[in-house]
N, C-alpha and C positions, 0 to 999 in steps of 0.2 A: 425207331425213327432214324432215317438215313439223312446224311447231310446233302446239301445241294452240291452237284458236281463242281469241281474247281473252276472249269471254264464255261459253265452254263451262263448264257447271257441273261441279264436282268430283263424282266418283263417291263412294259410301260408303267404299270402300277407300282412296281418295285422301284423303278427309277425315279418316279415322282416322289414316293415316300422317302427315298434316300435323300433327295434334294431338300425336302421339308425337314428331315431329321438333321441334316447338316446345318441349315439355317436356324432351326429351333434350338439345337445344342449350342451353337456358336453364340447366338444372341442371348439366350437364357443364362449361359454362364457369364457372358459379359455383364449382365445385370448383377449377378451375385458378386463378381469381382469388383464391379463399380461400387456397390454398396460397401464392400469390405475395404476397398482402397480409400474411399473418401472418409470412412470412419478411421482407418489406420493413419491416414495423413493428418486428420484432425487430432488424433491422439498425440501425434508427434509434434504438431505445431500450435494447437489451439486449446484443446480440452483441459490441459493442466491449469491454464489461467481461467477458463470459464467455469469449470466444475470443481476445481481444487485450488482456489486462490489464496487460502489462508495458511498455506504450508510453504516450505522451501521448494525451489524449483525441482530438486532431486526427488523429494517426496511427492511433488505434484506429478512428475512423470511416472512414478511408481503407481500412483492412484489411477492415472490416465490409462497406462498399459494394463493395469489390473482389470479395469472395466473392459478393455479390449479383449483380454484373455478369457473373461467370463463367457463371451460368446462361443468360444471354442469348446468350453466345457459343456455347453448346451448342444453342440453338434451331434455327439453320439446319441443323446436322448432323441433328438429329431430323427437321426438315422434309424434308430431302433423302431421308433413309432411308424415312420413312413415305409420302412423295409417290409413290414407286414403287407402293406397294400401294393408295393411295387412288384412283388412276386405273385400277387393274386389279382389285383384290379388292373395292373398294367403300369408301364413306365410313364405314359402320357399323363395319367391321372395325377401321379405324384408331381411331375414336372410343372403342371399348371397350378396345383395347390401351393407348392413351395414358392412359386413365382409371386403369388398374391401376398403370402405371409412376409416374405423378405421386403417386397416393395412398400407395403403399408408400414412395417416397423421402421424402415429407413426414413420414410416421409415424416413419421411422428417424432423421430429424433430431432428433426429441424424445428419442431414446435415446442421443445422442452424449455421450461424456465431455467434460469441460471442459478448458481449457488447464491449470488447476491440477492435474488428475488425470493427464493423459498428455502434457502439453507440446505441442510443435509438431504432433503427430499429430492433435490435436483440430481445428484449422482445416483441415488437409489433408482429413480425413474430411468436414468440413462442405462443402468445395469439391466433393468427389466426389459427394456426395448432391445438392448444388445443380446439378451437371451433369446428373444423372439427371432431376431436376425439369425443367430446361430442355429436355432431349432429348425428353421426353414432351410438353411444352407446345408444342414446335415444330410439331406437326401438329394440335393440339387446336382452336384458334380458327379456323384456316383450314378445317378439316374441318366444324365446326359452321356456319360462314358459308356455305360452298358448299352443304352439304346443305339448309339452310333456304331459300336463294335458289332452288335447283333445285326444291324441293318446293312453294314458294309459288305461288299463281295469279298471272297477269299483272295488274299494277296494285297488287299488295300485297307485292311482293318487298322493298321498302325497310323497311316496318314489320315484316314477318315476320323478315327477316334481323336487324333491330335487337334482336330478343329475345336473341340471343347476348350482346349488351352489357348488356341488362337483367339477364341472369344474371350477367355479370361484376360489375356494380354490386351485385347482391345478395350475391355472394361477398365483396366488399369490406365491405359492411355487416355481414355475419355475422362476418367476421374482426375488425372493430372492436368488435362486441358482446362477442365472446369475450375480446378483450384488455381491455376495460373491466371485465368480470366478474373476470378473473384479477387485474387491478391492484387491484380492490376487496377481493378475498378474501385476497391475500397481501401481507404487508409487503415493503418494498424488498429486504431481505436474502433472504427466501424466494423472491421473484420471480426473483432472480438465481441462486439455487441450483437450484430445481426447479419453481417456479411457471410459468416460460416453457415447460417441457416439456408441461404440460397442454394448452397451445394447439396444439402440433403433434400430440399424440396424438389430439386431437379430430377430426383430418382423416379418420380411419378411418370415422367416422359419415357424413361428407359423401360419401366414396367409395362407401359402400354405397348411399346414397340415389341417387346419380347412376347407378350400375349398374342399379338397379331401374327407373329411367326409360328406360334405353337398351337393355335386353335384348330388347325386342320391336320395336325400331326397324327399318324397312326402308329400303333405298336408294331414291333418287328415280327417277321414271320417265325423266328425262333421262339418268341414268347407265345404267339397265338397257336402255333402248331404243337407245342408241348404242354399247353394248359391242362388238357385232360389227364395227361400222364402225371403232372405235378399234383393236381387235385386228388387223384386216386392215391398217390403215395402219401399225401398229407392226411387223408382219411384213414389210411391203413396205420400210419404211425401216430396219428393224433398230435401232430406237431405243427406249430407255426413255422414259416420260413426261417425266422431268427433262431428258434429252438432247434430246427433241423440243421442249420449250418453250424450251430454251436456243438451239436452232438457229433456230426459227421465230418465237418470241415474245419475243425479248429486249427489244424496245421497250416492250411492255406490262409486262414484269417490272420494267424500270427505272421506268416510271410508278408502279407499285404501291409500289416502294421509296421514291420521292420523296414520294408522297402520304402514306405511313404514317410515315416517319422523323420528320417534324416533329411530328406528333401524339404519337408514342411518347416523344420527348424531353420534351415539355410534360406529358404524362400522368404519367410517373414522377417528374417534378419536383414536381408538386402532391401526389402520393400518398405519396412516400417522402422526397425530399430536404428538403422544407419542414419535415418533422417534426424532422429533426436540426438544421436551421437554427434553428427556434424554441427547441429545448432548449439548444443550444450557444451561439448568438449572442444571442438575445433574452432567454433566461433564463426561458422560459415553462414551466410545469409540464407533465409528460407527459400528464396527463389532458386538457388543453385540446386538444392535437392529436388524440388518440384520439377525443374526442367530436366534434370538427369532421369527422374522417374518417367517422364514422357518419352524421352529418347530410348530408355531401356525397354519400356513396354512395346514400343514399335519394333525394336529389334527382336524382342521376345516372341512376337508373332511368327517371324521367320524361323526362330530357333525351335519353337514347338512343332511346326510342320516338318522341318528338316529332320528332327530326330524321330518323328513318327514315320517318315519315309524311310529313314535308316533302319528302323525296327522291322519294316517290311522287307528290306533288302538283305540285311545281315542277320536278323533275328532280334528277339526282345532283349536277351541278356547282353549281347555286345553293345547294342545301342545305349541301354541304360547304364551299363558298366562304365562306358567311356565318359559319360556325364559325371558319374560318381567319382572317378579318378580326378577329374578336373576340380570338382568341388572340394576334395580333400586337400589339394595343393593350393587353392586360391585364397583362403582366409588371411594368412599372414601378409602376403604382398598386398591384398586388398586394403587392410587397415593401414599399412605403411603408406599407401597412396592417398587414402583419406586424410591422414594426418598432415599431408602437405598443404591441404586447403586449396589446391589447384583445381579449378572447375573442370578442366579437361580430364584430369586423372580421376576425379570424383565421378564424372560421367562414365568413364571407361569401367570403373568398378561396378557401377549400377548396371551398365549394359551387360557385362560378363555375368553378373548375378542373375539377370533376367534370362539370358540366353541359355545358361546351364542349370541354375537352381530353380528359378521361378517357373520357367516354361519348357525348356528343352528336356529336362529329366522326366517331367510328368507327361510330355508329349510321347516319349519313349515308353512310358508306363501304361498308358491308357488301355490299349488292347491287352497288354500283358496281364493286368489285374483281372480283367473280365474273363480271360481265357483260363485262368487258374481254377475257375469253378465250373461245375456242371450246370446244366440248364435249370435244375429244380430250384436252387436258392442262390443263383448268381448275384442278383441285385442285393440280397441280404448280406452275402459274404463280402462283396466289394464295399458296401456301405459300412458294415461293422468294422472292418479292418482300417479303412480310410479315415473314418471319423474318430476312432480312438487315437489314431496317429495325429490327427489334426489338433487334439488337445495338447499334445507335446509341442507341436509347432507353434500353436497360438500362444502358448505360455512363454515362448522364447523371448520376445521383447521384454516381458516383465522380469523374467529370470536374469536376462542379460543386463537390464537396468540395475537390478540389485547387485549383480556381480561387479558392474562398473563402479558403483558406489563403494562396495566392499574393497575393491582393488585400487581405490583412490584415483579413478579415471583411467586405469590401464585396461587396454583391450585384450591383453594376452589370455585371460581366462575365457573370454568370449570366443576367441579364435580356436582355442583348444577344444572347447565343447563342440563347435561347428565341425571340426575335423573328426572328432571321435564318433559322432552320430553318423557321419557319412561312411566311416570305416565299417560300422555295423551294417549299414545298408548295402555296401559293396559285398561284404561277406555273404549276406543273405541272397544277393543276386547270383553269386557263384554257386550257391547250394540249391537254387531254385530250378525247376524243370524248364526247358525251352518250350514255349507254347505257340510259336508262329504257325498260323493256318490250322490250328487245332479245330476239330469238329465241335461246334457250339451246341449241337442238338443233343449230344450225349449227356447223360445224367451224372457220369463219373467226374470227379475232380481230376485235375492234372496231378501226376505223381512223378 
């Protein structure tokens, strides 16, 4: 199977499907991130009092972030489950299925009884629905990333794939706007009783919008034109895509894991943990963090697209490596600025966290991760590596809350861990192959 020539113009049908893929990936990922950011913000600001009221604030945050982390442990399971279908039935089938699963789970969280109403059953139900959220999310971002990378013309894969993360940042901004509106409309007591539920019920509107964008989406030419080749290989080896990638592509799965893990830890630290740190340790009003989250997410959209563009211009490794260096240097000055309690400095920290950690680095990664794998099990490889790494990142707020308690409120251990995981990711980047404009039709992995 030969690749499309580098300068071959897109047909009208390919151009239409590329436009649909862009909007489908952007809006679908916005839904996932919206679901996660409203849950993460609730974990930092509300859930410790709603679901864990009979313990100290520190233990309440541990319980709240523990429930948050559980969703990330469910992500690899969802990724493994849907990866079988993503490389066989197509990327669209998975993207629509996960859309429904995440939207329904998020809506039902808003309907949960509180601890005061049903006791321990309340946090148990919260954890179960959080698992469903994570199970669906386990294939969402990998699916959108692979579809956009495969659909994009050569020379534009980086910036096209980065639209997944532009959507993620848009979802974060939307979640921050909704939280700001709810905090403005409801007094503190009403926010804790039923105001927070409005935020979760609003997810149904985002789910409907994402479905409208995805219903006419088609799979990429790379997927459809190599289907017979993949099916013949699967029959010959009698392996599922997940088993095949584990047998033949473990090295690149490990690369993806190490590339993503450091970013994931830092991303969720800026988006979630710093909110609880500011409220519980610095004594900052909840409004300050929510407003900073909104501004950071808006700036993150530009960061994601810029580093995707840079990956097309300079290569995958230079674009991502530059983000990694900044993320190694940032944690210490970031916490020093947070400790001032100054709203402007807090906003600057969150903006830098979004531009480099939450969106810029993953914008540079999107095409990079897909190009590491051959056509036969690309979806499975990206999903397996990404979602195993997400477990590490999702557990970050829980681990850091425990470290903060252990260190009597000192942020130093948190900053050290943030830097160490990024050193590992940077080293992995330097050892990885450069994949810019690689032939996506070939079955061989990058070496």
